[in-house]
Structure formats: C-alpha cells, structure tokens
C-alpha positions as CSV (number, residue, x, y, z in Angstrom):
1,X,31.1,8.8,21.2
2,X,34.3,9.8,20.0
3,X,37.4,8.2,18.5
4,X,40.1,7.1,20.6
5,X,43.8,6.6,20.3
6,X,45.3,3.6,21.5
7,X,48.7,2.1,21.5
8,X,48.6,0.6,18.2
9,X,51.6,-1.4,17.0
10,X,52.3,-4.0,14.4
11,X,51.5,-7.1,16.4
12,X,50.0,-5.7,19.6
13,X,47.0,-3.3,20.3
14,X,46.6,-1.7,23.8
15,X,44.2,0.9,24.4
16,X,45.1,4.2,25.6
17,X,44.4,3.1,29.3
18,X,44.1,-0.4,30.6
19,X,44.3,-3.7,28.4
20,X,42.2,-5.8,26.1
21,X,40.3,-8.4,27.6
22,X,38.4,-11.3,25.5
23,X,38.0,-10.1,21.9
24,X,34.8,-10.7,19.9
25,X,35.6,-10.1,16.2
26,X,33.4,-10.1,13.3
27,X,33.4,-8.7,9.8
28,X,31.0,-5.7,9.0
29,X,29.8,-6.2,5.4
30,X,28.3,-2.8,5.6
31,X,31.5,-0.9,6.5
32,X,33.7,-3.5,4.4
33,X,35.9,-3.9,7.7
34,X,36.7,-6.3,10.5
35,X,35.5,-5.1,13.8
36,X,36.4,-6.5,17.2
37,X,34.6,-5.9,20.4
38,X,36.7,-6.5,23.6
39,X,36.3,-6.2,27.0
40,X,38.1,-3.1,28.5
41,X,40.0,-4.1,31.6
42,X,41.3,-1.1,33.8
43,X,43.8,-1.3,36.6
44,X,41.1,-0.6,39.1
45,X,37.6,-1.8,38.1
46,X,34.5,-0.6,40.0
47,X,31.6,-2.5,41.1
48,X,30.5,-2.1,37.0
49,X,33.4,-3.6,35.1
50,X,34.7,-4.8,31.6
51,X,32.4,-2.4,29.3
52,X,32.7,-3.4,25.6
53,X,34.9,-1.1,23.4
54,X,34.8,-1.4,19.7
55,X,37.9,-1.5,17.3
56,X,37.8,-1.5,13.3
57,X,40.3,-2.4,10.9
58,X,40.6,-3.2,7.2
59,X,44.0,-4.7,7.2
60,X,44.3,-6.2,10.7
61,X,47.4,-4.4,11.4
62,X,46.0,-0.7,11.8
63,X,43.4,-0.1,14.2
64,X,40.9,2.7,15.2
65,X,39.3,2.4,18.5
66,X,35.6,3.6,17.9
67,X,35.1,4.0,22.0
68,X,32.6,2.0,24.3
69,X,29.5,0.3,22.7
70,X,28.4,-1.3,25.5
71,X,28.5,0.0,29.2
72,X,28.4,-2.3,32.3
73,X,25.2,-2.2,34.3
74,X,24.8,-1.0,37.7
75,X,26.2,-2.8,40.7
76,X,22.6,-4.4,41.2
77,X,21.9,-5.5,37.7
78,X,22.8,-8.9,36.1
79,X,25.4,-7.3,33.9
80,X,27.4,-5.2,36.4
81,X,30.1,-7.5,34.9
82,X,30.1,-7.8,31.4
83,X,31.4,-10.9,29.8
84,X,32.4,-12.5,26.6
85,X,29.9,-12.7,23.9
86,X,29.4,-12.2,19.9
87,X,27.9,-9.8,17.5
88,X,26.0,-10.8,14.1
89,X,24.0,-8.8,11.8
90,X,20.6,-9.5,10.5
91,X,20.5,-8.1,6.8
92,X,16.6,-8.6,6.7
93,X,16.2,-6.8,10.0
94,X,19.1,-4.4,9.2
95,X,19.7,-5.1,13.1
96,X,23.3,-5.9,14.8
97,X,22.9,-8.2,17.9
98,X,25.3,-8.5,20.6
99,X,24.6,-11.4,22.8
100,X,27.1,-11.1,26.0
101,X,27.6,-12.6,29.4
102,X,25.8,-10.9,32.5
103,X,28.0,-11.9,35.5
104,X,26.9,-10.9,39.2
105,X,27.3,-13.0,42.0
106,X,24.6,-10.9,43.8
107,X,21.7,-11.9,41.5
108,X,19.7,-15.3,41.9
109,X,22.0,-16.6,39.0
110,X,25.7,-15.6,38.9
111,X,25.7,-15.8,34.9
112,X,23.0,-15.2,32.2
113,X,23.0,-14.6,28.5
114,X,21.8,-11.1,27.8
115,X,21.4,-9.0,24.7
116,X,21.6,-5.7,22.9
117,X,20.5,-4.5,19.5
118,X,21.7,-1.6,17.3
119,X,21.0,-0.4,13.6
120,X,24.4,1.4,13.0
121,X,26.7,-1.1,14.9
122,X,27.6,1.7,17.3
123,X,25.0,2.8,19.6
124,X,23.4,-0.1,21.2
125,X,20.3,-0.5,23.3
126,X,20.0,-3.3,26.2
127,X,17.1,-5.7,26.3
128,X,16.6,-5.6,30.0
129,X,13.6,-7.9,29.9
130,X,15.3,-11.1,27.8
131,X,17.5,-13.3,29.4
132,X,18.7,-16.9,29.0
133,X,19.3,-18.6,32.2
134,X,21.0,-21.9,32.4
135,X,19.1,-23.2,35.7
136,X,15.8,-23.1,33.6
137,X,17.3,-25.7,31.2
138,X,18.6,-28.0,34.1
139,X,22.1,-26.4,33.6
140,X,24.6,-24.2,35.9
141,X,23.6,-20.8,37.0
142,X,27.2,-20.1,38.2
143,X,29.0,-20.9,34.9
144,X,26.8,-20.0,31.9
145,X,28.8,-17.8,29.6
146,X,30.5,-16.5,26.5
147,X,27.8,-17.2,24.0
148,X,28.7,-17.7,20.3
149,X,26.4,-17.3,17.2
150,X,26.5,-19.0,13.9
151,X,24.4,-19.8,10.8
152,X,24.0,-23.3,10.3
153,X,23.6,-25.3,7.0
154,X,20.0,-25.8,8.2
155,X,19.1,-22.0,7.5
156,X,18.8,-21.6,11.4
157,X,20.5,-19.9,13.7
158,X,22.7,-21.6,16.4
159,X,24.0,-20.1,19.7
160,X,26.6,-22.3,21.7
161,X,27.0,-21.3,25.5
162,X,29.8,-22.6,27.7
163,X,28.5,-24.2,30.8
164,X,29.9,-26.3,33.8
165,X,31.6,-29.1,32.0
166,X,29.4,-28.9,28.8
167,X,28.2,-26.7,26.0
168,X,24.5,-25.9,25.3
169,X,23.1,-25.4,22.0
170,X,20.1,-23.4,21.2
171,X,18.5,-22.8,17.8
172,X,16.6,-19.9,16.4
173,X,14.8,-18.7,13.2
174,X,14.7,-14.9,14.0
175,X,17.6,-14.3,16.4
176,X,15.3,-13.6,19.3
177,X,13.4,-16.6,20.3
178,X,15.7,-19.6,21.0
179,X,14.8,-23.1,21.8
180,X,17.4,-25.6,23.5
181,X,18.5,-28.3,21.0
182,X,21.1,-30.4,23.0
183,X,23.5,-29.8,25.7
184,X,26.9,-31.8,25.1
185,X,29.7,-32.4,27.4
186,X,33.4,-33.4,27.0
187,X,35.0,-36.4,28.5
188,X,37.5,-34.1,30.6
189,X,36.5,-32.7,33.8
190,X,37.3,-29.1,33.3
191,X,35.4,-26.1,31.8
192,X,36.5,-24.6,28.4
193,X,35.7,-21.0,27.8
194,X,35.1,-18.6,24.5
195,X,33.9,-21.2,22.1
196,X,34.0,-20.1,18.3
197,X,32.0,-22.1,15.8
198,X,32.8,-21.4,12.2
199,X,32.7,-23.3,8.6
200,X,35.8,-22.7,6.4
201,X,35.8,-24.5,3.1
202,X,34.5,-28.0,3.4
203,X,35.0,-28.3,7.3
204,X,33.3,-27.1,10.6
205,X,35.6,-26.2,13.4
206,X,34.9,-25.3,17.0
207,X,37.9,-23.3,18.9
208,X,37.8,-23.0,22.6
209,X,40.2,-21.9,25.3
210,X,40.9,-24.7,27.8
211,X,41.1,-23.6,31.4
212,X,43.1,-26.3,32.4
213,X,46.4,-25.1,34.3
214,X,48.5,-27.8,32.7
215,X,46.9,-27.2,29.3
216,X,45.9,-23.6,29.1
217,X,46.0,-22.9,25.5
218,X,43.6,-22.4,22.4
219,X,42.5,-25.6,21.0
220,X,40.0,-26.8,18.2
221,X,38.2,-29.6,16.9
222,X,36.8,-30.4,13.0
223,X,34.3,-32.2,11.4
224,X,32.8,-32.4,7.8
225,X,29.2,-31.2,9.4
226,X,28.1,-29.7,12.5
227,X,26.9,-33.0,13.7
228,X,30.4,-34.6,13.2
229,X,32.0,-31.6,14.6
230,X,29.7,-31.9,17.9
231,X,30.7,-35.6,18.1
232,X,34.6,-34.8,17.7
233,X,33.8,-32.4,21.0
234,X,31.8,-35.0,22.9
235,X,34.7,-37.6,22.5
236,X,37.4,-35.2,22.5
237,X,38.5,-36.4,18.9
238,X,41.4,-33.8,18.3
239,X,42.6,-33.2,14.6
240,X,46.1,-34.1,15.6
241,X,48.4,-36.1,18.1
242,X,48.9,-32.9,20.1
243,X,45.3,-32.4,21.3
244,X,44.5,-30.0,18.3
245,X,46.7,-27.1,20.2
246,X,46.9,-23.9,18.6
247,X,50.1,-21.5,19.6
248,X,50.8,-21.5,23.2
249,X,50.2,-20.6,27.1
250,X,50.8,-16.9,26.1
251,X,47.8,-16.7,23.9
252,X,44.0,-17.0,25.1
253,X,40.3,-16.1,24.8
254,X,40.7,-16.3,21.2
255,X,37.9,-16.0,18.5
256,X,37.8,-15.5,14.4
257,X,36.3,-13.8,11.9
258,X,36.4,-14.3,8.2
259,X,35.4,-11.9,5.0
260,X,34.8,-14.7,2.7
261,X,38.3,-15.1,1.6
262,X,40.5,-14.9,4.6
263,X,40.0,-15.8,8.2
264,X,42.0,-14.1,11.2
265,X,41.8,-14.9,14.7
266,X,42.2,-12.4,17.7
267,X,43.5,-13.1,21.2
268,X,45.1,-11.4,24.1
269,X,48.7,-12.0,25.2
270,X,48.8,-11.7,29.0
271,X,50.7,-8.9,30.8
272,X,52.9,-9.8,33.6
273,X,53.7,-7.6,36.6
274,X,56.9,-6.7,38.8
275,X,60.0,-4.9,38.4
276,X,62.5,-7.9,37.7
277,X,62.2,-8.6,33.8
278,X,63.6,-12.2,34.7
279,X,60.9,-12.9,37.5
280,X,58.1,-11.5,35.0
281,X,59.0,-13.6,32.2
282,X,58.7,-16.7,34.2
283,X,55.4,-15.9,35.9
284,X,53.5,-18.2,33.5
285,X,53.9,-21.7,35.0
286,X,51.7,-24.7,35.9
287,X,51.4,-23.0,39.8
288,X,51.2,-19.4,38.5
289,X,48.3,-18.3,36.2
290,X,48.9,-15.1,34.1
291,X,47.2,-11.9,34.5
292,X,43.9,-11.5,32.9
293,X,44.0,-9.4,29.8
294,X,47.0,-7.9,27.9
295,X,47.8,-7.0,24.3
296,X,45.6,-8.0,21.4
297,X,47.4,-10.1,18.8
298,X,46.2,-11.4,15.5
299,X,47.0,-14.1,13.3
300,X,45.8,-15.3,9.9
301,X,44.4,-18.9,10.1
302,X,45.9,-21.4,7.2
303,X,43.9,-24.5,6.3
304,X,45.5,-27.5,5.2
305,X,44.0,-30.2,2.6
306,X,43.2,-32.6,5.8
307,X,41.3,-29.9,7.5
308,X,43.9,-29.2,10.0
309,X,44.7,-25.4,11.1
310,X,47.7,-23.5,11.6
311,X,48.6,-19.7,12.6
312,X,50.6,-18.0,9.9
313,X,51.8,-14.2,9.5
314,X,49.2,-11.5,8.8
315,X,50.2,-9.8,5.4
316,X,49.4,-6.4,6.7
317,X,51.6,-6.7,9.9
318,X,54.7,-8.1,7.9
319,X,54.6,-5.2,5.5
320,X,55.0,-2.8,8.2
321,X,58.3,-4.3,9.1
322,X,60.1,-2.3,6.2
323,X,63.4,-1.1,7.3
324,X,66.2,-3.4,6.8
325,X,69.1,-3.7,9.5
326,X,72.5,-5.4,9.0
327,X,72.9,-8.2,11.6
328,X,76.0,-7.5,13.2
329,X,77.9,-10.4,14.7
330,X,79.1,-9.4,17.9
331,X,80.6,-12.9,19.4
332,X,81.2,-16.5,18.0
333,X,82.3,-19.4,20.3
334,X,83.8,-22.6,19.2
335,X,81.9,-24.3,16.6
336,X,80.3,-21.4,14.8
337,X,81.4,-19.9,11.5
338,X,79.3,-17.2,10.6
339,X,79.5,-14.2,8.1
340,X,76.5,-12.1,9.4
341,X,73.7,-13.6,7.0
342,X,74.9,-17.2,6.6
343,X,77.0,-19.8,8.4
344,X,77.2,-23.4,10.3
345,X,77.0,-23.6,13.9
346,X,78.0,-27.3,15.5
347,X,78.3,-28.9,19.0
348,X,77.3,-26.2,21.2
349,X,78.3,-23.3,19.6
350,X,76.4,-19.8,19.5
351,X,76.5,-16.8,17.2
352,X,75.6,-13.6,19.4
353,X,74.3,-10.6,17.5
354,X,74.0,-7.0,18.2
355,X,71.1,-5.3,20.1
356,X,67.5,-5.4,18.5
357,X,65.2,-2.5,18.3
358,X,61.4,-2.3,19.9
359,X,60.0,-3.9,16.3
360,X,61.8,-6.6,14.7
361,X,61.2,-9.1,12.1
362,X,63.9,-12.0,12.1
363,X,63.6,-14.4,9.2
364,X,66.1,-17.2,8.2
365,X,66.3,-20.5,7.0
366,X,67.8,-23.3,9.3
367,X,68.7,-26.9,8.2
368,X,70.0,-29.5,10.5
369,X,72.3,-32.1,9.6
370,X,70.7,-34.8,11.3
371,X,67.0,-35.4,11.9
372,X,67.7,-35.1,15.7
373,X,69.6,-32.2,15.9
374,X,68.5,-29.5,18.3
375,X,68.8,-25.6,18.0
376,X,67.5,-22.5,19.6
377,X,67.1,-18.7,19.4
378,X,68.4,-16.6,22.6
379,X,66.8,-13.4,23.8
380,X,67.9,-10.6,26.3
381,X,71.4,-12.1,25.9
382,X,74.2,-9.4,26.8
383,X,77.8,-9.7,27.3
384,X,78.9,-11.7,30.1
385,X,81.2,-10.8,32.9
386,X,83.1,-12.7,35.4
387,X,81.2,-12.6,38.8
388,X,77.9,-11.6,37.4
389,X,74.7,-13.6,36.5
390,X,74.3,-14.5,33.0
391,X,70.7,-15.2,31.8
392,X,68.9,-15.3,28.6
393,X,65.4,-16.8,27.4
394,X,65.9,-19.5,24.8
395,X,63.3,-20.8,22.1
396,X,64.2,-24.2,21.6
397,X,63.5,-26.6,18.8
398,X,64.0,-30.1,20.3
399,X,64.2,-33.0,17.7
400,X,65.2,-35.5,20.2
401,X,62.2,-37.7,21.4
402,X,61.6,-40.9,23.3
403,X,57.9,-40.5,23.7
404,X,55.9,-43.3,22.0
405,X,54.5,-42.0,18.7
406,X,56.4,-38.6,18.7
407,X,59.6,-39.5,17.1
408,X,58.5,-37.6,13.8
409,X,57.7,-34.5,15.9
410,X,59.5,-31.4,16.7
411,X,59.0,-30.1,20.4
412,X,59.1,-26.1,20.8
413,X,60.3,-25.4,24.4
414,X,60.5,-21.7,25.9
415,X,62.7,-21.4,29.1
416,X,65.1,-19.3,30.9
417,X,68.8,-20.6,31.0
418,X,72.0,-19.4,32.1
419,X,74.5,-19.2,34.9
420,X,74.3,-17.9,38.5
421,X,76.9,-15.4,39.9
422,X,78.8,-18.4,41.1
423,X,78.9,-19.8,37.7
424,X,76.3,-22.6,38.3
425,X,74.2,-23.6,35.4
426,X,70.2,-23.5,35.6
427,X,67.1,-23.8,33.4
428,X,63.5,-23.2,34.1
429,X,60.8,-23.7,31.8
430,X,58.6,-20.6,31.2
431,X,55.4,-22.4,30.1
432,X,55.5,-25.0,32.6
433,X,54.6,-28.5,31.5
434,X,52.9,-27.1,28.1
435,X,55.2,-27.4,25.2
436,X,54.1,-27.6,21.4
437,X,54.6,-30.8,19.3
438,X,54.6,-29.9,15.6
439,X,55.6,-32.1,12.7
440,X,59.4,-32.1,12.1
441,X,60.3,-31.4,8.2
442,X,61.4,-34.7,6.1
443,X,64.1,-32.7,5.0
444,X,65.5,-31.0,8.0
445,X,64.6,-27.6,6.9
446,X,63.0,-24.9,9.0
447,X,61.8,-21.5,7.8
448,X,61.7,-19.3,10.7
449,X,60.1,-15.6,11.0
450,X,60.4,-13.9,14.6
451,X,58.1,-10.8,15.4
452,X,58.9,-9.0,18.2
453,X,56.7,-5.8,19.2
454,X,58.2,-4.2,22.2
455,X,57.4,-7.1,24.7
456,X,55.2,-9.3,22.4
457,X,57.1,-12.1,20.5
458,X,55.7,-14.3,18.2
459,X,57.4,-17.2,16.3
460,X,56.4,-18.9,13.1
461,X,57.9,-22.1,11.8
462,X,57.0,-23.7,8.3
463,X,53.4,-22.5,8.3
464,X,52.8,-25.3,10.8
465,X,53.5,-23.6,14.3
466,X,52.8,-20.1,15.9
467,X,54.0,-19.3,19.2
468,X,53.1,-16.2,21.2
469,X,54.5,-15.0,24.5
470,X,55.9,-12.1,26.2
471,X,59.9,-11.4,26.7
472,X,60.3,-8.1,28.7
473,X,63.7,-6.6,27.9
474,X,64.1,-8.1,24.2
475,X,64.7,-4.6,23.0
476,X,68.2,-3.2,23.5
477,X,69.7,-6.4,24.5
478,X,71.4,-8.9,21.9
479,X,70.2,-12.2,20.9
480,X,71.7,-15.5,19.7
481,X,71.5,-18.6,17.6
482,X,72.7,-21.5,19.0
483,X,73.5,-25.2,18.2
484,X,72.5,-27.7,21.0
485,X,74.7,-30.5,20.3
486,X,74.4,-31.4,16.5
487,X,75.2,-29.0,13.6
488,X,73.1,-26.6,11.8
489,X,73.1,-24.5,8.6
490,X,71.9,-21.0,8.8
491,X,70.9,-19.0,5.5
492,X,69.3,-16.0,4.5
493,X,69.4,-14.2,7.7
494,X,67.6,-10.9,7.6
495,X,66.5,-8.4,10.0
496,X,64.0,-5.7,9.3
497,X,62.3,-3.0,11.9
498,X,59.9,-0.1,11.7
C-alpha cells in the first residue's frame, strides 16, 4: 500500500480518481491524528464496488491519502458492495475493528453487518465467518446497515444499526460477541442512514442522515443520558423548532470524531452532472435527488449551554486563506452607497464586486435597520447586456415570516434568480422545499463568513448556521450584496484567498 495524492483543497477533498462516498472518521490515539475511512466511488463501478480508503489529518485541513485498506468482496460474496460502518480501537487487545455493511442482492440477505481487524490500522483482515443478520432478530434483511459503535456509560460497547424504519441496538463486553438490547423506531415512516452516537460534555447525541426527499439533510437528537437520547429518537423530540437540522441538502452522510478537546464532522457535498452550470446548480430539488458521493467537507462542532449544536469554521481551514484581496466595486445601483469595505444599501439596491478567485473567504458584518429587513449575497453575477439572459445564485436571509411560532427566526434560502432574454423575471429554489430556520439576532447584527473552494461553498452566520452547497462557475465571476426592500449597513468587508 502506498501513499496516494488526492485533490486537496481547503474545504473539499477529492481523491485523485473518482469521488468520496460516506466518511467514517475516528481519532487514532496511537498516531495522534484524525483518520477518515471513506467509500471510494468510481465513475464506472464494477460488480465489486465501494472499497474503503483511508485519509489522515492533524488539522482537518491538510490530508494524506493512505490508500485502500478494505477491498470490496468478490461478486458472489456478501460484501461485493461495501457500505458504511465505523472503526474503533480496543487498547486492551491492541486491535482496530472495522464494522461495516456488506451489500449484495444476490445473497440470502441483501445487507448484513460484517467486520475486519487490524493491528496497525492500515492492513485489515476480514472475518468471513461472523455476520450480524437482521432477519435473525426479526428485523429487515434488505435494509440493515451503517453500524456505529460507541462506549456507553455502563462500560460496555454498544452498536447501533440502521434498519427499516427503526434502529437496532446491540451490546458487547469484548467487541466480538454481540447481544440484541432493543430495537427502537421513529414516528416518521422513512428510513434514516449513517447514525452517529457520541457524548460531548454532559450531553449524548445521535446524528443521522434523513433520506426523505423533502427533508434530506443531517439531523440530530440530544439527551442527558443514552436512555433519554433514545426516548428523544423514539418520539422525535428535536432540540429546536427546525427539527434539529444541521447544514443543508448539499451535505449528507456526515459522521463525527473528537480528540477529547474538539469534535469535527465530515460529510460529502454531492457533485452534479451536465455542461450548463445553471442546470447543474439547480439539480438538487424535491423531485431531483443529488448524485451519490462528492467532495469531503469538514466543519467544527460548537456546543451551546443548552446542548444545541452548530457547525462553525475549522481554524486550520480558515488560516489557509491568507492572501488579502481588495474588494473592487464595479457597479452600484440606486439605494447603494458603498466605499469598498463599508456602506449602506437600501430598498432593492445592489453593490456588485469584481471577479472572485478559485478559493475565497468573504467576511463581513451586516446590520439590518429593522428586524424584518431582508438581504442576500449573489454569486455568478456578471455584467448584464441587453437582449441576454441575466442569471445569478442568491443566498437570501429572509426575516419576514407569517408562520406561527417562527416570527423570531431567520429563513435562509438558496435560489436561482434573474431575467430571461426577453426581460421576464424568474426565481427557482435550488434546494426545493428545504430551508433553514435559525434564530434571528436580537440586535439585527449578522456576522457572515463565506468560504468558497472551487465549486464548494460554505456559509456561516453568527455561529448558529452553516450552509454547504455547490455553485458551479463561482470563480472568475462577479458577486454582489443586495438589500431586498429594507435597509442594511455593511461593515468590515474582507476578501482573502490562497
């Protein structure tokens, strides 16, 4: 096994060939670094597909690809298709365990939990005798996947497996022999994937990927104990009014790892196919599922006093954007008064700036005059010429709500807007019905950080929101700040690149 170079950027990691499927991170105490297993997706998979590859990183910003560590099985074997799992290290046995999904529709059970062991964390031997089969416990044999292991407060190992409309919990004293503890379902009639259970401070958490096409994103539950957490899952007691959402439809299959001080989360931002960048950018809707796999994206997890979670920038990533670039105003419309770093925009005024590079960090403070004032950032925005289509992608902060119980929330919306060649206005939501509701600041002040890495874009606001998406064509095109009917004050605008 050799070391393989991948496409290593600040906010996205792509292997040299293909894309990253579901990540399975863990902190390796022996090497003192984070390691991330992921399912390797190729453009043309064979009958044996999704082998596990391994990355290592110390700062969650620079990665080394350690190559393939768990190959897919032969076409007739249970793990012809390798699926999501996890890795844990048993210090007493000095053994690494990978528990993973074996998928093969030609076998008696389509999915089963399998395992492999290693003494160095790099070379694994599959245990082809042992399997955990859902049907043997009265559970599904077609949807029984994504095992996640964690150490409980009872000094026992626990494993949670995603099943058809429910989760199965098994317990073990030695990471080898497992007994079913219980299966527990959720009140909604759909399956959730890639569960991750962990303790952070005084709270227990379960993060999962909701498969529902209308609510596809990362969600989480919390509880003071594992038992309380399970009750939250059983009854869908989310930690906030927005169903415990984390990030957006453009971020999926995420799992976490912590080193005792900080906890990070890795998921993938899907690629999209096609030559027309506008069609590609709108191909994640209720009726159009995104492609499977993409670029690996990492956030740091922040915990509030009440136990709620949020994603915030990774320090190691932010520090890579070290080259200052002077924002250049190329257009101001009526209602805008801007000097390059500070200014006011009112009504439906706009300030358009010069082209961006391939890797940009845009930061600023936006203060609305009134609580209900709206504003937006627009990308892929060029100079409009008569008789041509004029399109752009808008990340809007909408503070005007009529929904009951949401008057104190800000709705973050991502859509394609513009005018066609005949001058007719249109708008189209990129993420369908899925929007993010986050607390509206009491002082009307929004601290914004926007990171772009080629086509991957991540927006952070006041350490309460992260929004990951793809915007093709963002580099080498202009961008703008827009008022949407009210009045905003923009200060301390900075652009840095690398």
